[in-house]
C-alpha positions as CSV (number, residue, x, y, z in Angstrom):
1,M,94.7,93.2,146.5
2,A,91.8,90.8,146.8
3,E,89.4,93.7,146.3
4,A,91.3,94.7,143.1
5,R,91.1,91.2,141.8
6,D,87.4,91.0,142.5
7,A,86.8,94.3,140.7
8,L,88.8,93.1,137.7
9,E,86.8,89.9,137.6
10,E,83.6,92.0,137.8
11,F,84.8,94.0,134.8
12,R,85.6,90.8,132.9
13,T,82.0,89.7,133.5
14,E,80.8,93.0,132.2
15,V,82.9,92.7,129.1
16,R,81.7,89.2,128.3
17,S,78.1,90.2,128.7
18,W,78.5,93.2,126.5
19,L,80.3,91.2,123.8
20,A,77.6,88.5,123.8
21,Q,75.0,91.2,123.1
22,N,77.0,93.4,120.7
23,F,79.6,91.4,118.7
24,P,78.0,90.0,115.5
25,P,78.6,86.2,115.4
26,S,79.3,86.4,111.6
27,L,82.6,88.2,112.4
28,K,84.0,85.6,114.8
29,G,87.5,84.7,113.8
30,R,87.4,86.9,110.7
31,G,89.5,89.7,112.1
32,A,92.7,88.8,110.1
33,A,90.8,89.1,106.8
34,L,89.2,92.5,107.6
35,M,92.4,93.9,109.2
36,G,94.4,92.8,106.2
37,G,92.1,94.8,104.0
38,E,90.3,91.9,102.4
39,T,86.6,92.1,101.8
40,I,84.5,89.7,103.9
41,G,81.4,89.6,101.8
42,E,78.1,89.7,103.6
43,A,79.8,90.4,106.9
44,E,81.0,93.8,105.8
45,S,77.8,95.5,107.0
46,D,78.1,93.7,110.4
47,A,81.7,94.9,110.6
48,R,80.5,98.5,110.2
49,V,77.9,98.0,112.9
50,W,80.4,96.4,115.2
51,G,82.9,99.3,114.7
52,K,80.2,101.8,115.6
53,R,79.2,99.9,118.8
54,L,82.8,99.5,119.9
55,G,83.6,103.2,119.2
56,A,80.4,104.4,121.0
57,K,81.4,102.3,124.1
58,G,84.9,103.8,124.1
59,W,86.5,100.4,124.0
60,A,88.3,101.0,120.6
61,T,90.5,103.3,122.5
62,P,90.2,101.8,126.0
63,T,92.8,103.8,128.0
64,W,92.1,107.2,126.4
65,P,90.3,109.7,128.7
66,A,86.5,109.2,128.8
67,E,85.9,113.0,128.5
68,Y,87.1,112.8,124.9
69,G,85.3,109.6,123.9
70,G,87.8,107.0,125.1
71,G,87.1,104.1,127.5
72,G,88.9,105.6,130.5
73,L,90.1,102.1,131.5
74,T,93.2,101.3,133.5
75,Q,96.0,99.3,131.9
76,H,94.8,96.1,133.8
77,Q,91.2,96.6,132.6
78,A,92.5,97.2,129.0
79,R,94.5,94.0,129.1
80,A,91.4,92.1,130.4
81,L,89.3,93.7,127.6
82,N,91.9,92.6,125.0
83,Q,91.9,89.0,126.4
84,E,88.1,88.8,126.3
85,L,88.0,90.1,122.7
86,D,90.5,87.3,121.8
87,R,88.4,84.8,123.7
88,A,85.3,85.8,121.8
89,G,87.1,85.7,118.4
90,A,86.5,89.5,118.2
91,F,88.7,92.3,117.0
92,N,88.9,96.1,116.9
93,P,88.1,97.2,113.3
94,L,88.6,100.9,114.2
95,V,92.4,100.4,114.1
96,R,91.9,100.0,110.4
97,T,89.1,102.5,109.7
98,A,90.8,105.3,111.7
99,G,94.1,104.9,109.7
100,M,96.9,106.3,111.8
101,G,94.5,108.0,114.1
102,I,94.4,105.4,117.0
103,T,97.9,104.1,116.9
104,M,99.8,107.4,116.3
105,V,98.0,110.7,115.8
106,G,95.5,110.4,118.7
107,P,98.1,109.6,121.4
108,T,100.3,112.5,120.2
109,I,97.4,115.0,120.2
110,L,96.5,113.9,123.8
111,E,100.1,114.7,124.8
112,Y,100.8,117.9,122.8
113,G,97.4,119.2,121.7
114,S,95.5,122.2,123.0
115,E,92.2,121.6,124.7
116,D,90.5,122.8,121.5
117,Q,92.3,120.3,119.4
118,K,91.5,117.5,121.7
119,Q,87.9,118.4,121.7
120,R,87.7,118.7,117.9
121,H,89.8,115.6,116.9
122,I,90.0,112.9,119.6
123,S,86.3,111.9,119.9
124,A,86.1,111.5,116.1
125,I,89.1,109.2,116.2
126,C,87.6,107.2,119.1
127,R,84.5,106.6,117.0
128,G,86.4,105.7,113.9
129,E,84.8,108.5,112.0
130,V,87.9,110.1,110.5
131,F,90.7,108.3,108.6
132,W,94.1,109.8,109.3
133,A,97.3,109.7,107.2
134,L,100.8,110.9,108.0
135,G,103.2,112.9,105.7
136,Y,106.7,112.3,106.8
137,S,109.0,110.9,104.2
138,E,109.9,112.8,101.1
139,P,111.7,111.8,97.9
140,N,114.9,113.2,99.3
141,A,114.2,112.8,103.0
142,G,113.7,109.2,104.1
143,S,115.9,107.8,106.9
144,D,117.4,111.3,107.1
145,L,114.0,112.7,107.8
146,A,115.2,116.0,109.2
147,S,116.4,116.9,105.6
148,L,112.7,117.4,104.6
149,S,112.0,120.5,102.5
150,M,108.2,120.7,102.3
151,K,107.5,124.3,103.5
152,A,104.7,126.1,105.2
153,E,104.5,129.8,104.8
154,D,102.7,132.1,107.3
155,V,100.3,134.3,105.3
156,G,98.6,135.9,108.3
157,D,95.4,133.9,109.1
158,H,96.6,130.5,107.8
159,W,99.6,128.5,106.5
160,V,100.3,127.9,102.8
161,V,101.9,124.5,102.3
162,N,103.9,123.5,99.2
163,G,106.0,120.3,98.6
164,Q,105.7,116.5,98.2
165,K,105.5,113.6,100.6
166,T,105.9,110.0,99.6
167,W,104.9,106.6,101.0
168,T,101.9,108.2,102.7
169,S,99.9,105.2,103.7
170,G,96.2,105.5,103.0
171,A,96.4,109.1,101.9
172,D,93.9,108.5,99.1
173,H,91.3,107.5,101.7
174,A,92.2,110.0,104.4
175,Q,90.1,112.9,105.5
176,W,93.0,114.4,107.6
177,I,96.7,114.2,107.5
178,G,99.5,115.2,109.9
179,V,102.6,116.5,108.2
180,L,106.0,117.6,109.1
181,V,106.9,120.9,107.3
182,R,109.8,123.3,107.4
183,T,108.8,126.7,108.8
184,D,112.3,128.1,109.3
185,F,114.9,127.5,106.6
186,E,117.6,129.5,108.5
187,A,117.6,127.4,111.6
188,P,119.5,124.1,112.0
189,K,117.5,121.5,110.1
190,R,116.0,119.8,113.1
191,D,115.1,123.2,114.7
192,G,113.1,124.6,111.8
193,I,110.4,121.9,111.6
194,S,106.7,122.2,112.7
195,F,103.9,119.7,112.8
196,L,100.6,120.6,111.0
197,M,97.3,118.9,110.9
198,M,95.5,119.5,107.6
199,D,92.1,118.8,106.1
200,M,92.6,116.6,103.0
201,N,89.4,117.7,101.4
202,Q,90.8,120.6,99.4
203,A,92.0,121.3,95.9
204,G,95.6,122.0,96.9
205,I,96.3,118.3,97.9
206,E,96.6,115.6,95.3
207,T,97.3,111.9,96.0
208,R,98.7,109.3,93.5
209,P,98.6,105.7,94.7
210,I,101.8,103.7,94.3
211,E,101.0,100.2,92.9
212,L,103.1,97.4,94.4
213,I,104.1,94.3,92.6
214,G,101.3,92.3,94.3
215,G,98.7,94.7,92.8
216,A,97.8,96.5,96.1
217,S,98.4,100.3,96.5
218,P,98.5,101.0,100.2
219,F,100.9,104.0,99.8
220,C,100.7,107.2,97.9
221,E,102.8,110.1,96.6
222,T,101.1,113.2,98.0
223,F,101.5,116.6,96.4
224,F,100.7,119.9,98.2
225,N,100.3,122.9,95.9
226,D,99.4,126.1,97.9
227,A,97.4,123.8,100.3
228,R,95.8,125.5,103.3
229,A,96.5,124.7,107.0
230,E,94.6,126.6,109.7
231,K,96.6,128.4,112.3
232,N,94.9,126.5,115.1
233,E,96.0,123.1,113.6
234,M,99.7,123.4,114.5
235,L,100.4,120.5,117.0
236,G,102.9,121.7,119.5
237,E,104.9,124.9,119.3
238,L,106.3,126.6,116.2
239,N,109.6,125.1,115.0
240,A,109.3,122.4,117.7
241,G,107.8,119.8,115.3
242,W,110.9,117.5,115.4
243,T,110.1,116.7,119.1
244,V,106.4,116.1,118.3
245,G,107.3,114.0,115.2
246,K,109.8,111.8,117.1
247,R,107.2,111.2,119.9
248,L,104.6,110.2,117.3
249,L,107.1,107.7,115.8
250,Q,107.6,106.3,119.3
251,H,103.9,105.7,119.5
252,E,104.0,103.9,116.1
253,R,106.8,101.7,117.2
254,Q,104.9,100.9,120.4
255,S,102.0,99.8,118.3
256,Q,104.3,97.5,116.3
257,T,105.7,95.7,119.3
258,G,102.7,93.4,119.9
259,A,101.7,95.4,122.9
260,S,98.2,96.2,121.9
261,S,97.2,97.6,125.3
262,G,93.6,96.5,124.8
263,M,93.4,97.3,121.1
264,G,91.9,94.0,120.5
265,G,93.0,90.8,118.8
266,D,91.2,88.9,116.2
267,G,91.0,85.5,117.9
268,S,91.6,83.8,114.5
269,R,95.2,83.1,114.0
270,K,96.0,79.3,114.0
271,S,98.8,78.3,116.3
272,L,102.0,77.0,114.7
273,R,101.7,73.9,116.7
274,D,98.4,73.1,115.0
275,V,99.7,74.0,111.6
276,A,102.7,71.7,112.2
277,K,100.4,68.8,113.1
278,D,98.2,69.4,110.0
279,Y,101.0,69.7,107.4
280,A,104.3,68.2,108.8
281,G,102.9,65.1,110.5
282,V,103.8,63.5,113.9
283,D,105.5,60.4,115.1
284,A,104.1,57.6,117.2
285,E,104.5,59.8,120.3
286,G,102.6,62.7,118.9
287,R,105.8,64.8,118.2
288,L,106.8,66.4,115.0
289,A,108.6,63.7,113.1
290,D,111.3,66.2,111.9
291,A,113.6,66.7,114.9
292,D,115.4,69.7,113.5
293,L,112.1,71.4,112.6
294,R,110.7,70.5,116.0
295,S,113.8,72.2,117.7
296,R,113.5,75.4,115.7
297,L,109.7,75.6,116.3
298,T,110.3,75.2,120.0
299,A,113.0,77.9,120.0
300,H,110.6,80.3,118.2
301,M,107.8,79.6,120.6
302,M,110.1,80.4,123.5
303,D,111.2,83.6,121.9
304,A,107.6,84.6,121.2
305,K,106.6,83.8,124.8
306,A,109.5,85.7,126.2
307,H,108.6,88.8,124.1
308,K,105.0,88.6,125.2
309,L,106.0,88.4,128.9
310,T,108.5,91.3,128.5
311,I,105.7,93.5,127.2
312,A,103.5,92.4,130.1
313,R,106.2,93.2,132.6
314,I,106.9,96.6,131.1
315,T,103.1,97.4,131.2
316,A,102.8,96.3,134.8
317,E,105.8,98.3,135.9
318,A,104.2,101.4,134.3
319,R,101.4,101.1,136.8
320,G,98.8,102.6,134.5
321,N,101.0,105.5,133.4
322,A,102.9,104.0,130.5
323,K,105.4,106.3,128.9
324,V,106.8,105.3,125.5
325,S,110.6,105.5,125.5
326,A,113.5,104.3,123.5
327,A,112.7,100.9,124.8
328,A,110.0,100.8,122.2
329,S,112.9,100.4,119.6
330,I,114.1,97.2,121.3
331,L,110.6,95.8,121.4
332,K,109.9,96.9,117.8
333,N,113.0,95.1,116.6
334,A,112.2,92.0,118.7
335,A,108.6,91.9,117.4
336,S,109.9,92.1,113.8
337,S,112.2,89.2,114.4
338,V,109.6,87.1,116.1
339,L,106.9,87.7,113.5
340,Q,109.2,87.2,110.5
341,E,110.5,84.0,112.0
342,R,106.9,82.8,112.5
343,A,106.1,83.6,108.9
344,E,109.2,81.7,107.7
345,L,108.2,78.6,109.8
346,M,104.6,78.8,108.6
347,I,105.7,78.6,104.9
348,E,108.2,75.8,105.6
349,L,105.5,73.8,107.5
350,M,103.0,74.2,104.7
351,G,105.5,73.3,102.0
352,H,104.3,73.9,98.4
353,S,100.8,74.7,99.8
354,G,102.2,77.8,101.4
355,L,103.5,79.2,98.1
356,G,100.3,79.9,96.3
357,W,99.2,83.3,95.3
358,E,95.7,82.6,93.9
359,G,93.6,79.7,92.7
360,E,91.2,77.1,94.0
361,G,94.1,74.8,94.8
362,F,94.9,76.7,98.0
363,S,92.9,77.4,101.1
364,S,92.3,80.9,102.4
365,D,94.7,80.2,105.3
366,E,97.4,79.1,102.8
367,L,96.9,82.2,100.7
368,A,97.0,84.4,103.8
369,A,100.2,82.7,104.9
370,V,102.2,83.6,101.8
371,R,100.9,87.2,101.8
372,G,101.8,87.5,105.5
373,W,105.2,86.1,104.7
374,L,105.9,88.6,102.0
375,S,104.3,91.7,103.6
376,G,106.0,90.8,106.9
377,K,109.4,91.6,105.4
378,A,108.4,95.3,105.5
379,M,108.0,95.3,109.3
380,S,111.8,95.7,109.7
381,I,111.6,98.7,107.4
382,Y,108.5,100.7,108.1
383,G,108.2,102.8,111.2
384,G,111.9,103.2,111.2
385,S,114.2,100.5,109.9
386,F,115.9,97.8,112.0
387,E,119.1,99.7,111.6
388,I,117.5,103.0,112.7
389,Q,116.2,101.3,115.8
390,N,119.6,100.0,116.6
391,N,121.0,103.5,116.3
392,I,118.4,104.8,118.7
393,I,119.2,101.9,121.1
394,A,122.9,102.6,120.9
395,K,122.5,106.3,121.6
396,N,119.6,106.6,124.0
397,I,119.9,103.3,125.9
398,L,123.6,102.3,125.7
399,G,124.9,105.9,125.8
400,L,127.1,105.4,122.7
401,P,128.2,108.5,120.8
402,E,126.1,110.0,118.0
403,N,126.9,108.3,114.7
404,T,124.4,110.0,112.4
405,Q,124.3,113.4,110.7
406,R,124.2,116.4,113.1
407,G,122.0,119.4,112.6
């Protein structure tokens, strides 16, 4: 045990030394801005350099196998790496520049992909060289995803794909996309689906960004008109894509629980305690003057700490061989509740200062708070809604009967 602790401390020392030499000081504490899609001026070039260094080291994907470009670290080492990134005010920009590659596509390829697919795709994801999108939802297949109708036809040496996907995040920036397609219209709807990986650089794929009320366009409608998918780009077996697709969604939910597994923090988020002192004021004893607000803030901090400890326990119990299960649905819903409650408290603490959208009368932290409050509402919808997660929990954990459509 003592030997293991010594080895971990030695690894921490290595991480600190490497960060001191490789993390640009101009980026310290600026992860929230970059990860939120904001430009960070002169630091943009430093962010690109930092991403290349982190990817080359393998620490952007710390627990992925080293033979494919990952860090090859244990879960304990990955957690230590994450803590040291936070301590240095550092972050992992490749989570953004790889799109869905690091959080969803890559882990699924590692589990279901052929050796050839791993060799061709994983290292590029590890280095943040390829931006991935995912084509799941369709205009008539959202929560009932198995009703999807986009089809792939076998024409001998490749697949021809026709149909439409919607809400495809980042599709207008993506070089590759993973899509669920129907390859057998005679089979029960969940049995006739396959998972294809497709090169976006082709005339048969068109993206149309969907502009949101705030002006951003993070999603697209994506149209496939006789688009081409190579035969060696089917992930998993023919007509077994529903299993692959569900597994990928489990990885997505895992990434939304707050369990970064060494993905890196940003070391920049101000604590609610500090925000409260800055905006709400304290009494003679240094406590929040508003007793009700103090009570609710304390309850939230306890919930957040319990959530964090639960994630740490689950990771420790996995002993370096973490398997995503239906428990990810519990943690995803818990994370949604914790983060949304934090955003509500943040706005309440800031008062009218937390309601600005633009203008010199508001600080960058205040503008970030209101955007975080609004965008955070989507967390209980994307990646499978709060209600969908409750259905999964009811069926797969509590053993309650199926209450959704069969097929």
